[in-house]
C-alpha positions in Angstrom: 9.0 3.5 -11.2 10.7 0.2 -11.8 8.9 -3.1 -11.1 11.7 -4.1 -8.8 11.2 -1.1 -6.6 7.4 -1.2 -6.8 7.1 -4.8 -5.8 10.2 -5.0 -3.6 11.7 -8.0 -5.5 14.9 -9.3 -4.1 17.2 -12.1 -5.2 15.9 -15.5 -4.1 12.3 -14.4 -4.5 9.6 -16.7 -5.9 6.9 -14.5 -7.4 3.4 -15.8 -8.2 1.1 -13.7 -10.3 -2.6 -14.4 -10.0 -5.9 -12.8 -11.0 -6.6 -11.2 -14.4 -6.0 -8.3 -16.6 -2.3 -8.3 -17.4 -0.5 -11.1 -15.6 1.5 -12.3 -18.6 2.5 -8.8 -19.6 3.5 -8.0 -16.1 5.5 -11.2 -15.7 7.3 -10.5 -19.0 8.0 -6.9 -18.0 9.4 -7.8 -14.6 11.5 -10.5 -16.2 13.1 -8.3 -18.8 13.8 -5.5 -16.3 15.6 -8.0 -14.0 17.5 -9.7 -16.8 18.7 -6.3 -18.1 20.4 -5.8 -14.7 22.2 -9.1 -15.0 19.8 -11.3 -13.0 19.2 -14.9 -14.0 15.4 -15.0 -14.4 13.5 -18.3 -14.6 9.7 -18.3 -15.4 7.0 -20.9 -15.7 3.2 -21.2 -15.7 1.3 -23.5 -13.5 -1.7 -23.2 -15.9 -1.9 -24.0 -19.6 -0.9 -21.0 -21.8 -1.1 -20.4 -25.6 2.0 -21.8 -27.4 2.7 -18.4 -29.0 3.1 -16.9 -25.6 6.5 -18.7 -25.4 7.8 -16.4 -28.1 7.7 -13.5 -25.6 10.7 -14.9 -23.8 14.3 -14.9 -25.0 14.4 -18.7 -24.5 11.9 -21.5 -23.8 12.7 -25.0 -22.5 10.6 -28.0 -21.5 10.4 -28.3 -17.7 11.9 -31.8 -17.9 15.1 -30.4 -19.4 18.2 -31.3 -17.4 19.0 -28.7 -14.8 22.5 -28.2 -16.2 21.1 -27.3 -19.6 18.6 -24.9 -18.0 21.4 -23.3 -16.0 23.6 -22.9 -19.2 20.6 -21.4 -21.1 20.1 -18.9 -18.2 23.8 -17.9 -18.5 23.3 -17.2 -22.2 19.8 -15.7 -22.3 19.3 -14.4 -18.8 15.5 -15.0 -19.0 14.1 -18.5 -19.6 10.6 -19.8 -19.5 9.9 -23.5 -18.7 6.8 -25.2 -20.1 5.0 -28.5 -20.3 4.1 -30.5 -23.4 2.7 -28.7 -26.4 -0.8 -30.0 -27.0 -3.1 -28.5 -29.7 -1.4 -25.1 -29.7 -1.1 -24.8 -25.9 1.8 -25.2 -23.6 0.7 -27.4 -20.7 1.2 -26.4 -17.1 4.3 -26.9 -15.0 3.2 -28.6 -11.8 3.7 -26.4 -8.7 5.5 -29.3 -7.0 8.0 -29.4 -9.9 8.7 -25.7 -9.6 9.4 -26.2 -5.9 11.8 -29.1 -6.7 13.6 -27.2 -9.4 14.4 -24.3 -7.2 17.1 -26.3 -5.4 18.6 -27.6 -8.6 18.9 -24.5 -10.8 20.9 -21.4 -9.9 18.4 -18.7 -10.9 18.2 -15.4 -9.1 14.4 -15.2 -9.1 11.5 -17.4 -10.2 8.4 -15.8 -11.8 5.3 -17.9 -12.0 2.0 -17.3 -13.8 -0.2 -19.2 -11.4 -3.7 -18.4 -12.6 -6.0 -18.5 -15.7 -8.4 -15.8 -16.7 -9.3 -16.3 -20.4 -8.1 -12.8 -21.2 -10.7 -11.1 -19.0 -9.8 -8.0 -17.0 -11.2 -9.3 -13.6 -11.7 -12.7 -12.2 -12.9 -14.8 -9.3 -11.2 -18.2 -8.9 -12.9 -21.4 -9.9 -12.3 -24.7 -8.0 -8.6 -25.5 -7.9 -7.5 -22.0 -8.8 -5.0 -20.5 -8.5 -2.0 -22.9 -8.6 0.5 -21.3 -6.3 3.9 -23.1 -5.6 4.5 -23.6 -1.9 7.9 -21.9 -2.2 6.2 -18.6 -3.2 7.6 -15.6 -1.3 5.7 -12.8 -3.1 2.1 -13.0 -4.5 0.9 -10.3 -7.0 -2.9 -10.3 -7.5 -3.7 -8.5 -10.7 -6.9 -6.7 -11.9 -7.4 -4.3 -14.7 -9.4 -1.1 -14.5 -10.5 -1.8 -18.0 -13.3 -3.7 -16.2 -14.7 -0.4 -14.8 -18.1 0.4 -16.4 -18.5 -3.0 -17.9 -21.5 -5.1 -17.0 -20.8 -7.8 -14.4 -21.4 -11.0 -16.3 -19.4 -13.9 -17.7 -18.9 -12.2 -21.0 -16.8 -9.4 -19.4 -15.3 -11.1 -16.3 -14.1 -14.6 -15.3 -16.5 -16.4 -12.9 -18.9 -13.4 -12.3 -21.3 -15.5 -10.3 -18.7 -16.0 -7.5 -18.4 -12.3 -7.1 -22.2 -11.9 -7.1 -22.6 -14.7 -4.5 -19.7 -13.5 -2.3 -20.1 -9.7 -2.4 -23.7 -9.2 -3.4 -23.0 -7.3 -6.6 -26.0 -7.2 -9.0 -25.8 -9.3 -12.2 -25.1 -7.0 -15.1 -24.4 -4.1 -12.8 -21.8 -1.6 -14.0 -18.5 -2.5 -12.4 -17.1 0.2 -10.0 -13.5 0.7 -8.8 -14.6 -0.2 -5.3 -15.9 -3.5 -6.6 -12.4 -4.3 -8.0 -11.0 -3.4 -4.5 -13.4 -5.8 -2.8 -12.6 -8.6 -5.1 -8.9 -8.2 -4.9 -8.8 -8.1 -1.1 -11.2 -11.0 -0.5 -9.8 -14.2 0.9 -12.1 -16.3 -1.3 -11.7 -14.2 -4.4 -8.5 -12.2 -5.2 -6.5 -13.5 -2.2 -7.7 -17.1 -2.6 -4.9 -19.6 -2.2 -2.4 -17.1 -1.0 -0.6 -18.3 2.2 -0.9 -15.9 5.1 2.8 -15.6 5.5 3.5 -14.6 1.9 4.1 -10.9 1.2 1.3 -9.7 -1.1 1.4 -6.6 -3.4 -1.6 -6.1 -5.7 -1.3 -4.5 -9.2 -4.2 -2.4 -10.6 -3.4 -2.4 -14.3 -4.7 0.1 -16.8 -5.3 2.7 -14.2 -6.4 6.0 -15.8 -4.3 9.1 -16.1 -7.0 11.7 -15.8 -7.0 13.3 -12.3 -10.5 12.4 -11.4 -10.2 8.7 -12.3 -6.7 8.4 -10.8 -8.2 9.6 -7.5 -10.8 6.9 -7.9 -8.1 4.3 -8.4 -6.3 5.6 -5.3 -9.4 5.3 -3.2 -9.9 1.7 -4.5 -6.3 0.9 -3.5 -6.9 2.2 0.0 -10.1 0.1 0.2 -8.2 -2.9 -0.8 -5.5 -2.2 1.8 -8.0 -2.7 4.6 -7.1 -6.4 4.2 -4.4 -6.9 6.8 -2.2 -9.2 4.7 -2.2 -7.0 1.6 1.1 -5.1 1.9 0.7 -2.6 -1.0 -1.2 -1.8 -4.2 0.7 -0.7 -7.2 -1.1 1.5 -9.8 -0.1 1.7 -13.4 -0.3 0.4 -17.0 2.1 -2.5 -17.6 2.5 -1.6 -21.3 2.7 2.1 -20.8 5.7 4.5 -20.8 5.6 4.5 -17.0 4.3 1.0 -16.1 4.1 1.7 -12.3 3.0 5.2 -11.4 2.6 4.9 -7.7 2.4 2.3 -4.9 -0.2 2.8 -2.2 0.8 1.4 1.2 -1.0 1.4 4.5 -0.2 4.7 6.1 -1.4 5.3 9.7 -1.3 8.2 12.0 -0.1 8.8 15.5 -2.0 11.7 17.0 -0.2 13.2 20.0 -2.8 14.1 22.6 -1.1 13.7 25.9 -0.1 17.3 26.7 -1.1 19.1 29.9 -2.4 22.3 28.2 -0.6 24.4 30.8 -0.5 27.6 28.8 -4.2 27.3 27.8 -5.3 26.9 31.4 -7.8 24.2 30.4 -7.8 21.0 28.2 -7.4 22.6 24.8 -8.2 19.4 22.9 -11.7 19.3 24.3 -12.5 22.9 23.4 -15.1 23.2 20.7 -13.9 24.0 17.2 -16.4 23.5 14.4 -20.0 22.0 14.1 -20.1 21.3 17.8 -17.0 19.1 17.6 -13.9 19.4 19.7 -10.4 20.2 18.4 -9.3 16.6 18.7 -12.4 15.4 16.9 -11.8 17.9 14.1 -8.2 16.6 13.7 -9.4 13.0 13.5 -12.0 13.9 11.0 -9.4 15.4 8.6 -7.4 12.2 8.8 -10.4 10.0 8.1 -11.3 12.2 5.1 -7.8 11.5 3.8 -8.4 7.7 4.3 -5.5 7.4 6.8 -5.8 4.1 8.6 -5.2 3.1 11.3 -5.4 6.2 13.6 -3.7 5.8 17.0 -4.4 8.6 19.5 -1.9 8.8 22.4 -3.4 10.3 25.5 -1.9 11.3 28.9 -3.3 14.2 30.7 -7.2 14.0 30.9 -6.9 10.6 29.3 -10.4 9.4 30.4 -12.1 12.5 29.1 -10.4 12.5 25.7 -11.0 8.7 25.3 -14.7 9.3 26.1 -15.0 12.0 23.4 -13.3 9.7 20.9 -15.5 6.7 21.7 -17.7 7.2 18.5 -14.7 7.5 16.2 -12.9 4.6 14.6 -9.6 5.2 16.3 -7.3 3.3 18.7 -6.6 5.1 22.0 -3.4 4.3 24.0 -2.4 5.9 27.2 1.2 7.2 27.7 1.7 7.0 31.5 5.0 8.8 31.1 3.5 11.9 29.5 4.6 14.2 32.4 8.3 13.4 32.0 8.6 11.8 28.5 6.9 14.6 26.6 6.4 14.2 22.8 9.0 11.4 22.3 7.4 9.0 24.7 4.0 9.5 23.1 5.4 9.0 19.6 7.1 5.8 20.8 3.8 4.6 22.3 1.9 5.3 19.1 4.4 3.6 16.8 4.5 0.6 19.1 0.7 0.3 18.8 0.7 0.3 15.0 -0.2 -3.0 13.2 2.6 -5.0 11.7 1.5 -4.3 8.1 1.5 -0.5 8.4 4.2 0.9 6.1 4.5 4.4 7.4 2.9 6.7 10.1 2.1 10.4 10.2 3.1 12.2 13.3 0.1 14.5 13.9 -0.3 17.1 16.6 -3.6 16.8 18.4 -3.7 20.6 18.9 -3.5 21.4 15.2 -7.0 22.0 14.0 -5.6 23.9 11.1 -4.7 20.5 9.6 -6.0 20.2 6.1 -7.0 17.0 4.3 -5.4 18.1 1.1 -2.1 18.6 2.8 -2.3 15.1 4.3 -3.1 13.8 0.8 0.0 15.6 -0.7 2.3 14.1 1.9 0.9 10.6 1.4 1.1 10.9 -2.4 4.8 11.8 -2.1 5.3 8.5 -0.3 3.3 6.6 -2.9 4.8 8.2 -6.1 8.5 8.4 -5.2 8.7 6.0 -2.2 10.1 8.7 0.1 10.3 7.4 3.6 10.8 10.6 5.6 8.6 13.5 4.5 8.2 16.9 6.1 5.9 19.7 4.9 7.4 23.1 4.8 6.2 26.7 4.3 8.6 29.6 3.7 11.5 27.4 4.6 10.0 26.4 8.0 9.2 22.8 8.9 5.7 21.9 9.9 3.3 19.0 10.7 2.2 16.4 10.1 5.4 14.5 9.1 5.5 11.0 7.6 7.9 8.5 9.0 8.5 5.2 7.1 8.7 2.0 9.1 12.4 1.6 8.3 13.0 4.5 10.7 10.8 3.4 13.6 13.5 1.5 15.4 15.7 4.6 15.3 13.0 6.5 17.2 12.3 3.7 19.6 16.0 3.5 20.5 16.2 7.3 21.4 17.0 7.8 25.1 14.2 9.2 27.3 14.3 12.9 27.7 15.3 13.6 24.1 12.8 15.0 21.5 11.8 13.8 18.0 13.9 16.8 16.7 17.0 14.8 17.5 15.9 12.1 15.2 15.1 14.5 12.3 18.4 16.3 12.8 20.2 13.0 12.7 18.6 12.0 9.4 18.3 15.5 7.9 19.8 14.4 4.6 17.1 11.7 4.2 14.2 14.2 4.5 12.1 15.0 1.4 10.3 18.3 1.8 6.9 19.0 0.4 6.3 22.7 -0.1 2.8 23.8 1.1 1.3 27.1 -0.1 -0.2 28.2 3.3 0.8 28.3 6.9 -1.7 25.7 8.2 1.2 23.3 8.8 2.8 25.7 11.2 -0.2 26.6 13.3 -1.0 24.8 16.5 -2.9 26.0 19.6 -1.1 26.6 22.9 -2.8 29.7 24.3 -6.3 31.3 24.4 -5.0 33.9 21.9 -3.9 31.1 19.5 -7.4 29.6 19.9 -9.2 32.8 19.1 -6.9 33.6 16.2 -7.2 30.2 14.5 -10.9 30.0 15.0 -11.2 33.3 13.2 -9.0 32.1 10.4 -11.0 28.9 10.1 -14.3 30.7 9.8 -12.8 33.1 7.2 -11.5 30.1 5.2 -14.9 28.5 5.2 -16.6 31.7 4.1 -14.4 32.0 1.0 
């Protein structure tokens, strides 16, 4: 995956890289990728950097160089770094205020800023006055390296270990865990320190391992980090690797449709027991929680009070669709999408009467979104569409604009050429419960699956 796609970099962006564990390599990688497409890329550091670092760029100029000369050099080299005075082998910092001023005087397409210092460590907490982020920043990229995992938490291995210990309660010399990296990255006083609330923020976990087990650990860490409401995404990769960005984890929520009248069942099917003394709706919620889907919005209608009472112990948001009798599935989907937080990138449309839902299927759908940035994903089995489906935020307005009385199928038919199908090796995605016979059948299948 290209850096441009992973981080959503557009012309006019001012990108500030902070944290530790690969900032310089990431900045250089982004810059060359953009320059190769013809962009005019300007770079600078608001902290002192080694003089030899300047040789990584096609051209280097003092920040006090006349704007016309900088512009001409951009035309020739496409990628230019600005620096301060050279003092004892170090290029001094370019003041954030100077960067803000230069943006109006130089016709670059993008500005890349190394805005933090970490002494070559894989993980850091900021010291006083760090980071140095220009006010014009539109995208912040907090960086941390998974090379820190397993190392002892002390100043020999990380930058400003005591701040992490004081803030998070980690033990001195404790072996660093992936979840610790996530906690540091997402914390307003650590990894997110100094980042304005209105700046889009995409973290980068560098040197994430390739082995399946450790890659899952990295994904879990990314999802923990994403619990911070202003962190838009977490990219996983290895900046110097063949594939520098392997996937981008974004906040994926779920809209659980639970408003139906259960007419064919003859009683409220969602409240029937399924497994371990839990109801069908609770079992569905449990599978989503196991897949670390967050937030979960349950849309009720018929028997709303009873369903809400059952869900009281669960970490879900319950909204009531008063139009459930006439609006059917579409009105519930609209209600659920409207209740999603602004930072949610995509939502799963989940049937509340589908206890056959499997966590591993949910994970496969979400992974297709993370690895290839597909925005409309439908699971299929033997050429038949199933549930849950993933709908990227870019499509939500299309659904919200559908006329009352229509069904979600109208939307999927309209955008059929946008759909990415994920083939599932069993029929769990096709099975929901409408009748007593369905209930008896699926409970039997469920018990059989658990025995084997």
